[in-house]
N, C-alpha and C positions, 0 to 999 in steps of 0.2 A: 602721601600719608592719609589725607582726608578720605581719598577713595578706598584705601585699604581698611580704614576705620569704619567707613559706611558699609563695606562688604562684610567686615567681621560682625558688625551689629545686625546686619540683615540676616547673616547666617545663623547667628545666635538666636535671633527672633524666630526664625523658621524652625530650628531644632527644638526650642522650647514649646512651640505650637504643635509640632508633629514629631515627637521623639520615636514613634514607631518606625518612621522612615529609616532612622539611623540603625535601630535595633534589628530591623528585618534585612539589612544589607550586610551579608558576611564579610565582604571586602573592607567596607568602612569600619566595622567593628574590629576587624583584624589589625587595620592601620591604627586605630585609637588604642588598642591594647599594646601594640609595639611601641607607640610614642610614649605611653604611660610607663613601660618598663625601662625605656631609655632615660626618662626623667627621674626614675627611682634609683638608677644606678645598678651596676653589675653585681653588687654584694647583696642585694635584697631579692628575695624570692616572692613574686606575687602569686600567692595561692589561688587567687581568683582567675588569673590568666591560665594557670596550669589546669584548673578545673574546667575552664571554658575550652581548652584544647581537647581535653578528654571527652567532654560532651559533644564536641564537633566531631571527633573520630568515631564516637558511638553513633551519632546521627548519620554519618557517611556509611557505616556498616549496616545500619537499619535501612538506609535507602538502597544499598545494594541488594540486601536480602529481599526487599520489597519488589525490586525489579526482577529478581530471579523467580519470585513466586508468581508474578504477573506473567512472565515468559513461560513458565511451566504450565499455567493455566490455559494460555493461548495454544501452546503446543498440544495440550490434551484435547482441547476443543477441536482443533484441526484434525487430530487423529480420529476423534469420535465422528466427525463429519465424513471423513474418509471411509470409515467402516460402514456407515450408513449408506453411502453412495454405492459401495461394492455390494451390499446386501440387496438394495433395490435393483441392481443390475442383474444378479443371478435369479431374482424372483420373477423376472420379466418373461423368459423364454417359455414356450408353450409345449416343446418336445424335448427329449432327453439329449439329442444330439446338439441341438441349439444351446441347451443348458451347459453342456461340456465346452462348446466353442466360446460361449460367454465367459466361462471361467478362465479359459486359456488366454483370451484376448482382453475383454473388457475389464474383468475383475483384476487381472494382473496389472493392467495398465493403471487403474485407479489406486492400487496398492503400491504401485511403483516397484514391482518385482520382475525378475527376468524370466521366471518360470513358475507356473502353477501345476501341481500334480495331484491327481486324486487316485488313491490306491484302495481298491476294494478286495476284501478277502473272499475267497470262494474255494469249495472243494474241487471245482473244475476251473483250472486256471486257463482254459482255452478262451481267447477273445472272440466275442461275437463278431462274425464278418461284417455285419451292418455298422460296426463301430470302428472299423479299421481306420477310417479317416480321422479319428480323434484320439489315435493311440499316443500321440505326443503328450496328451493331458491325463488319459485314463490308462491305469494299469491294473491287471488282476494278479493277485498273489495268494499263496497258500495261507491257510489259517495260522495265525500267530506271527505273521511277518511284521505287522505294523508295530506291534508292542515291541518285538525284538529290534526293529530298526530304530525306534525312538529311544528305548531304554538302554540298549547296548549292554545287556546283562544285568541291569538294574530295574527297579520298578519304574515304570513310565508314567509320567504326568500327562494330564489332558493336553496341555500346551507346553512345548519345549522350544525354546530359542537358543541357537548355538551357532558358533563358527565351526566350519568344517574345512578340511584340506581338499584341494582340487582332486577329484576322483572318488571321494568318500560317498558323495551323494549319488548312489548307484540308481536310484529311482528316477533320476532326471534324464537318463539316456545319454545322448551325445553331449548334453548341456553340463553333465557331471564335471567336466574338465574346467569349467569356469565358475561354477557355483561355489562360493566361499562362506555363505551363511545361510541358515534356513530357519523357517518357522514350521513346526510340525503340530498339527491338531488332530488328536485321536477322535474318532467319530463312533458314537454309539447309535445303531440304527433300530434299536428296540429288541424286545425278547424274541428269541428263536432266529436271530439274524446275526451273521458274522459282522464284526466291526470293520472300520475302514480308517483311512487317514488322508487328510488334506495337508498339502505341504507347498510352501512357497520359498523358492530358491533365488538368491541374489549374488551378484558378482562382487557386492561390497562386503567385505569381512566384518564390517561394524554394523550393518543394517539390523541384524538380529543378534542379540547377545543375552546371556542369562540374567543380567542385572536389570533388564527392561521389564516393565509391567506386562502382564498377560491378560488383564481383565477384558479388554476390547476384543482380543482374538478369542477369548473363551465365549463371549457373547456371539461373535461372528460364527464360531463353530457350532453353537446351540441352534442358531437359525439355519445354518447350512444342513445340519443333521435332519431338521424337520422338513426342509425343502427336498432333500434326497428321498425321504420316505415315500413321497408320492410317486417317485419314479421306480423305487424298489417294489412298491405294492403293486 
C-alpha cells in the first residue's frame, strides 16, 4: 500500500509539474476520457468528450489532406525534373538524325513511354532516303493530318491525353497493337510552315488520361518546337 501511495504521489507530482506531457499524448487523453465517462455513468452525456472526439476526427482528416498535398507536390516536382531531363537530352544532338534517335531512345526512356513519334506535315509525303533509318520515329503526312488525328472531328487542343484501343494508334506502325494510351502535342513551326505533331504511346491504358494536367507537356512542346525550327530552317 505504501508503494502504491508513493507511486501515486510521484505520478501526481509529475503531472502537476508537466501537464503538457499528458495533453500531448492522444492515447493517455483517450484513456482519461474513457475513465471519466465510466465514472459518470451511462445515463450522462459528456459533451466535452463528444467535442474532443469530433476535434480528433477533424485533426485526422486535416492530417490526411496535408499528406495528400505533400504527396502531390513531390509528384509534381518529380514530373518537372523528368521533363527538364528530357528537354536537355534532345537539345544535345548536333545533327537531325541524332536528334531523332535521341527522341526515339533517350527521351522515350526518360519519359517512360514505349514509343515516341514525330509526324511532320508536307505536300510531298515521300520520306527522304537519308532518313530511312529513323522511320520508326519520323513520319511524313499530308497537310491537315495531325489535327484530324488528334481532334477526331472536333477542335484539337495543343495537348491531348487519352486512352485508345489497340490498333487505333495508326501512327505507331507495328506498335499500334500494344499502344493503349497516348499523349499528342501539336507543334507550330512558325509562319509559312506546315504544323506537326509529337506523340508518346504507352502500353499502360492509365498512363495518359484526360483528367491529368498538361502544363508540363505544353512547356515541353514549346521547347521542342523551337528546337525543331533550327533543323527545318
